[in-house]
Every structure is written in C-alpha cells, then in structure tokens.
C-alpha positions as CSV (number, residue, x, y, z in Angstrom):
1,M,-59.2,26.9,27.8
2,S,-62.2,29.0,26.7
3,S,-64.2,31.0,29.2
4,D,-67.2,30.9,27.0
5,R,-67.6,27.2,26.6
6,I,-67.6,24.0,28.8
7,Q,-67.2,20.7,27.1
8,K,-67.3,17.3,28.8
9,T,-67.3,13.8,27.3
10,T,-67.9,10.4,28.7
11,V,-68.6,6.9,27.3
12,I,-71.6,5.1,28.7
13,R,-71.7,1.3,28.4
14,A,-75.3,1.3,27.1
15,P,-77.0,1.6,23.7
16,R,-77.6,5.0,22.3
17,S,-81.4,4.6,22.6
18,Q,-81.1,4.2,26.4
19,V,-78.9,7.3,26.8
20,W,-81.2,9.3,24.5
21,R,-84.2,8.3,26.7
22,A,-82.3,9.4,29.8
23,I,-81.7,12.9,28.5
24,T,-85.0,13.5,26.6
25,T,-87.8,12.3,28.9
26,A,-88.8,14.3,31.9
27,E,-88.9,11.5,34.4
28,D,-85.5,10.1,33.4
29,F,-83.9,13.5,33.0
30,G,-85.1,14.5,36.4
31,A,-83.9,11.3,38.0
32,W,-80.2,11.8,37.2
33,F,-80.2,15.6,37.0
34,G,-81.9,16.0,40.4
35,A,-85.1,17.8,39.5
36,K,-88.8,17.0,39.2
37,V,-89.7,18.2,35.7
38,T,-92.7,17.4,33.6
39,G,-93.6,18.0,29.9
40,A,-92.5,16.8,26.5
41,F,-89.0,17.7,25.5
42,V,-89.9,19.1,22.1
43,P,-88.5,22.3,20.3
44,G,-90.1,25.4,21.7
45,A,-91.3,23.8,24.9
46,Q,-90.5,25.3,28.3
47,I,-89.7,22.6,30.9
48,S,-89.5,23.5,34.6
49,G,-89.7,22.0,38.0
50,P,-88.1,22.1,41.5
51,I,-84.6,20.9,42.0
52,T,-84.6,17.8,44.3
53,T,-80.9,17.8,45.1
54,P,-80.5,18.2,48.9
55,G,-79.8,21.8,49.8
56,Y,-81.1,23.2,46.5
57,E,-84.8,22.2,46.9
58,H,-85.9,25.9,46.9
59,F,-84.6,26.4,43.4
60,T,-86.5,25.8,40.1
61,L,-84.9,24.4,37.0
62,T,-86.2,26.0,33.8
63,M,-85.2,25.0,30.3
64,Q,-86.3,26.2,26.9
65,I,-86.0,23.3,24.5
66,E,-84.1,24.4,21.3
67,R,-83.3,21.3,19.3
68,V,-84.2,17.6,19.2
69,E,-82.6,15.3,16.6
70,P,-83.6,11.8,17.8
71,E,-80.7,9.8,19.2
72,R,-78.2,12.4,18.0
73,V,-78.6,15.9,19.4
74,F,-80.7,17.5,22.2
75,A,-80.2,21.1,23.2
76,Y,-81.8,23.6,25.5
77,R,-81.2,27.1,26.9
78,W,-81.2,28.1,30.5
79,H,-79.9,30.7,32.9
80,P,-76.6,29.2,34.3
81,Y,-76.2,29.0,38.0
82,A,-79.3,31.1,38.6
83,I,-79.5,30.4,42.4
84,E,-79.8,33.7,44.2
85,P,-83.2,33.8,46.0
86,G,-85.3,36.7,44.9
87,V,-83.2,37.5,41.8
88,D,-85.1,37.7,38.5
89,Y,-82.8,36.3,35.8
90,S,-85.3,36.6,33.0
91,S,-83.7,39.6,31.3
92,E,-80.2,38.0,31.3
93,P,-78.9,36.1,28.2
94,T,-79.0,32.3,28.5
95,T,-76.4,29.7,27.7
96,L,-77.0,26.8,25.3
97,V,-76.6,23.3,26.6
98,E,-76.1,20.6,23.9
99,F,-76.0,16.9,24.3
100,R,-74.5,14.9,21.4
101,L,-74.6,11.1,21.2
102,D,-72.4,8.9,19.0
103,E,-72.1,5.2,18.9
104,V,-68.7,3.8,19.8
105,A,-67.5,0.2,20.3
106,E,-67.9,0.5,24.1
107,G,-71.5,1.9,23.9
108,T,-72.4,5.6,23.6
109,R,-70.2,8.6,23.6
110,L,-72.0,11.5,25.3
111,T,-70.6,15.0,24.8
112,V,-72.1,17.9,26.7
113,V,-71.3,21.4,25.6
114,E,-72.5,24.5,27.4
115,S,-71.7,27.8,25.6
116,G,-72.5,31.4,25.8
117,F,-70.9,32.4,29.2
118,D,-69.2,35.4,27.7
119,Q,-72.7,37.0,27.4
120,I,-73.6,36.5,31.1
121,P,-73.3,39.6,33.2
122,A,-69.7,40.1,34.3
123,A,-70.6,40.2,38.0
124,R,-71.6,36.5,38.0
125,R,-70.0,35.1,34.8
126,D,-66.9,33.5,36.5
127,T,-68.9,31.9,39.2
128,A,-71.5,30.6,36.8
129,F,-68.8,29.1,34.6
130,R,-66.8,27.6,37.5
131,M,-69.9,26.1,39.1
132,N,-71.3,24.7,35.9
133,E,-67.9,23.3,34.9
134,G,-67.8,21.3,38.1
135,G,-71.5,20.6,37.8
136,W,-71.2,18.9,34.4
137,T,-68.4,16.7,35.6
138,E,-70.7,15.4,38.3
139,Q,-73.8,15.2,36.1
140,L,-71.9,13.0,33.6
141,K,-71.1,10.6,36.4
142,N,-74.8,10.8,37.5
143,I,-76.2,10.0,34.0
144,D,-73.6,7.2,33.6
145,R,-74.7,5.6,36.9
146,Y,-78.4,6.1,36.1
147,V,-78.2,4.6,32.6
148,T,-76.0,1.7,33.4
149,S,-78.0,0.8,36.5
150,R,-81.1,0.7,34.3
151,A,-79.5,-1.0,31.3
152,G,-80.7,-4.5,32.4
153,A,-84.1,-3.2,33.3
154,R,-85.1,-2.2,29.7
C-alpha cells in the first residue's frame, strides 16, 4: 500500500451525467461533501466555503480546480486535513484529488484518487493520510446516497 496515494472506487446506480453533476456543481458537491461552497467548477477557479458537517463548522474548505473533462475527469488541489485552528497551511504543498467516471453495466464507476501525501510535512503526513483515507471511504458512501436518492428527481 502506497503512503503517497489513496484510491477508492464505487459503482453508483445512476447515469454518468448525474454523478458528474454531483461532483462538479457547487450546490450538489456541497450537499454530499458537507460544505457550503459557491462558484463555477472551472480550471483555475478557487472554490471555498464553510464545512457544514457537525463539529467541523469552524473550518473552511478551499479547492483550486485543476482539470475538468466533462463526464470523465474532475480534479482539484487542496491542503489535506488542514484543520488546526490558527495554522496557515498556504505555504505547504497540496494534494491532488481526481474523480474519474466510467460507464459500466450497473451505472457509473466512480474512482477517487488523492495523491501527493509524500510532499506533506512529515509532522502531519501520516495523520492527513489516515484521516483522508477514512474520509474518502465515507464520502463515497455519501455521494452514492446523494445521487441515488435524487436519481428519480431528475
């Protein structure tokens, strides 16, 4: 198992267009991720907003959008597990989060890869990796629930 990269995959029983919308529009992304973000998810954009998950409301999610290939790849950079109050993480390297979508017989295969942990300062690297590894497991459940609960509404 690599200490630089987290990879998680799930199959969501919904069309690729619905999964794409859930990961690339601010309102939908925020609904399953647990954040109130605004703005267009386009390359070069910085998206940020408060976390809405209970217990984490005093934190801000900030993403730098890197890549958008409609209904195939969405990628952004962020500071992983940057939750210490009063700490300025802006000088630290970021990790790259990539969402890849593929059509499969059952719906859409969603793969999330977060890479670049080996560049994170040693003092917090292991914790950031461990927390995000577990976090992505939960977030894939969240996006699956979100998309499948809305599948009939679209």
